[in-house]
Structures are given as C-alpha cells and as structure tokens.
C-alpha positions, 0 to 999 in steps of 0.5 A: 139548886139542891145540895147533894152528898159530896162522898160516895160512902153510902154506895156498895163497896165494890161499886165505889171501888171500881166506878168512883174516884175521890178528887182534891181540887185546888183552885188558884188565880195568878198563883194565888189560892182561891180561898174560902169561895163558894163553888158549884161542881156538876157532873156532865157526862158518865164514863159508864155507857148506859144505852138503848137501840134506835127507835124508828120514831127517832129516826123519822123525827130526826129526818123530818118525817113526822107531823102532828100527833106522831111527831109529838109522841116521837118528841116525848119518846126522844126526850125521855131517851136523852134524860136517861141514856148516853149511848145509842145502838144504830141499825146497820142490818144489811137487808134493810140498810142496803135492800138493793145492792149499791143503794145503802141508807147512808145518809138517813142513818148518818143524820141520825148518828150525827144528832145523837153525837151532838146530844152527847151520846156514844154511838155504836153500829149493829152489826156489820156481819150477821146471818139474820137480816142479811142482803137477799141479793147475796144468794145470787153469788158464789161464796168468793163473791159473797166474801168480797161483798161482805168485805166491801160493805165493811170498808164503805160503812166503817169509812163513811161513819168514822168519826161519828160511829167509832164502835161496832158489833162487827160480827153478831151471833157467830156461834150458831152461824154455820149451822143456822138452818131456818132459811138459806142465806149468804153469810151462813153459806160463807161461814160454813166454808171458811169456819167461824174463826176465819170468817171473824178474822176476815171481818175484824181485820177489815174493820180494823184496817179502815178505822184503827181507832174504832172499838170492835166487838164480837156479840152473841146471845149464846152464853154457853161454853161454846161462846167461851171456846169461840172467843178463846179460839179467836184470841189464840188465833191472834184476832184483836177483839176490843170488847165481848158483847153479851146479850141477855133477852130475859123474856122467860124470866130474870136471870137473877144475881147468881147466873149473871155473875156465873156468865161474867165469871166465864168471860172476865177471864179474858181480861177484856171489857164486857158490854151487855149489848141487849138487855130485856125483862118483860112487864107482862106474862113470861114467855113459855119456858119450852120455846128455844128460839125466842123468835118462835113465840109470835103473839098478836097481843102481849100486854103490860100489866101493873104486877108485871110492871112492878116485877120488872122494875125490881129486876131491872134495878137488880140487873143494873146494880149487879153489872155496874158493880162488876169491874169488867162491864163497861156498857149496858144497852136496854133493847127497845126503849118502848113496848111492842117492838121486837116480838111485840113484847112488853119489854120497854121502859116505856109503854106504847103511849110513851108514858114511863113504867116504874122501871124507867122511873127507878133507873132514872132515879138510880142513875141520875140521882144515886150514880150522878152528881147534880150541881152541888154547892161546895166551898174551898178551904183556906188553901183554895182546895175542895174534896168530893167523891163522884162517879167517873166521867166529866165535870164542870166547875163554876166559881165567880162566873168562870168555869173550868172542866176536868175529868175523873178518869180512874178509881181511887184518889186524884189531885187536880190543879185548876188555874182560873 
C-alpha cells in the first residue's frame, strides 16, 4: 500500500475549489475517541462522471456470444474500460433497437445495462428521439401516427429500464432536425410540422411522466448561437431540461482551451449542468478542413501513428483538465474506446488490438493518481480526528478490522463523525 498526499494543495486552484473537499473525520467507539490509531482511507467512487460509449464487444461478451480469441480481446477491452471509467452510454438507436416494429432488443441491452450497474457505473441511454438511425417503418405512417409511435417508444423504454438506466439523451441534434435533407425520415417530417420546441416539449414531458427521477438531457453537436437560442426557447417555454449535452468531435483538430471556454461561456448562463457527451481526438491524420458533415469523410484506412498518438495524448489531457476545472461540467464521455469504430477513425484511447495508446495511459494516471485517493494510511490524533482533502465522491475507512463509508458531497470544509 502506497502513501499518497492527504491534501489537494498541489492542484489547480479552480479544480480544488470546485471539485474537492477538506474533511475532518472524528472516530469514536462507545462515545470514546479512537485516538492515535492507524486508519486506511480510500476513495471508492468519483462524483464526476468519466465515461465512454458502449462497444459491440462488451455487449457480445456480457451476453455470452463470444469464444476463443474474440472473447479474450473483448475481456481486455472491458477490463480497460472498468479501470478508467465510471459511466457508460448505451445504444438506443431506434433503427437497431427496434428494426422490426414490436420487436425491441430490450433484454439484450438490459442485460448489459445491469452488468455496468453491477460494476459501479452510471448508465445513460442514447437517444430516445433522433432523425438519424430512426426506424424506417415510420415512413409508412402519418405524422400523427409517427408522434404516437415516438411517444409510445419513450413510454416503453423509459419504463422498462427505470432503475437501471435513469439518465437519457431525450432528443439528439434537434438544431438540424427540421432542415435535415440527406434522406427522408419520420422524425424530420414530424419536426417540420410541430417545430423544434413543441417536439422537444412532447418527448421531454413523456419521459418525465414515466420516470420523474430520471436525468434528462438535450444533446447537440451544434455549438453555435442556434443551439444557444434553442435551449433558451425551450426553457422560456417551460420545458424542464436537466442537463445540456455538448458534443466535441474534433476529427479536424483540437478545439484548444480558448474555444472550449468560449463554448462553455455560451451555455453556462443557463445555470444548468453541462455534459460533454461525445468527445473525439484522432491519433492519425486530421480530417480535411473543408469537410462540413463529418460523415462525408469515408476512408477504408485511417491508421494511428506514433506522432499522432503523442499529439492525441497531450490534447486529451488538456481537454479533460479544461472541462473538469469548469464548475458547470459534470461528465465527459469519450466516443469509442477503441480505434476504427465511427468513420473508421483512430479516435480511440485503445488501438484496434486493444493495446493502450499514450492517451489512455496519461488519462488513467490523471484520473486515478492525481484525481483519486488510493488506499492511504493515516493516523488519528489524541481526539480521534484525522484530516485530509480529496475529490468529491464516496470513501471507505478501515480501522482495527472495521469499516465505515462516507461521502464528500460538496466542495469546501466538512466535518464527519463516525461511530464504530
């Protein structure tokens, strides 16, 4: 067992102010202080959510669909996930979740969601309403029938997963939704008729009614004034949005600290939590700057390179430090843990063979060494007290074979009394 610092004085002041607490813990037994005793304190869970999206490997592994080398590779992938992350975004794309009407993949995804939950991870469903990857069978319906099918889908899925998935991207990329012209789909038709705000109201109200305890997000890649105006319009219309979701797919280059802070400045004015829901930085060549829709860049090979991996590692750490230092941000989700998933991009923290890139190693050190209290020996004083500083989250204390748990819930100074 190593001895770690019991203060956070070495951290950036903004990070220390918003993410840590200084705890004075008093231990007693039968009202007498447990004085001059060695104690082990360790952090068990981080309050901040560090996540990634699902992988087909993990889904198949959890559902017992793999064997041999494929199973071994999926096990390596999944272990590296658990070593680093405490949140999972799960797939609810209507086109693949319910390709045939009335035959949803509920049990398969529910089994995976329960597995993540059992391993201490917060789970989020993505998404309940989106014009892309929506069900093709909606095209045979009238707009009123599409609306009723969409609301019924929300009622079913939010109810089926309640208690296991209590966080949802309720609507995805609504800014572009009514003007989307790449191909016909039922949700774009519906949004053109109802308008963005009324569609958002309908889907949020339905999700809220089914699971009042759920955390409900609006999510978008568009960080321009158009998204800002849409969020403002929704709030003025009385729609209860819990979290603003922001995507940062940086296939064409790192935003940099200044742009990231400008984006945060646009949305922090709403006084709502912010989740950076989809984050990517590539470790190969950058996507050409003239590409407007990232999906238009289709290549058969997009290799990772040593130079790109060094660049990615540096930028990933800068990005995470910038976001975690901002008080409004509560979660960061890396989009695809492994290379070669969306757009075949080398945007993973792991290579295709599941070996870790420098970005993975550096992020693991940052979160689990610098931003985490590993099992640490301390000692109570003559009054049975010990003092330490740590990141907000759940902790366990051990003394003389006995254990107790406590939480650091808010920044600042906190006094905790534990009777053993």
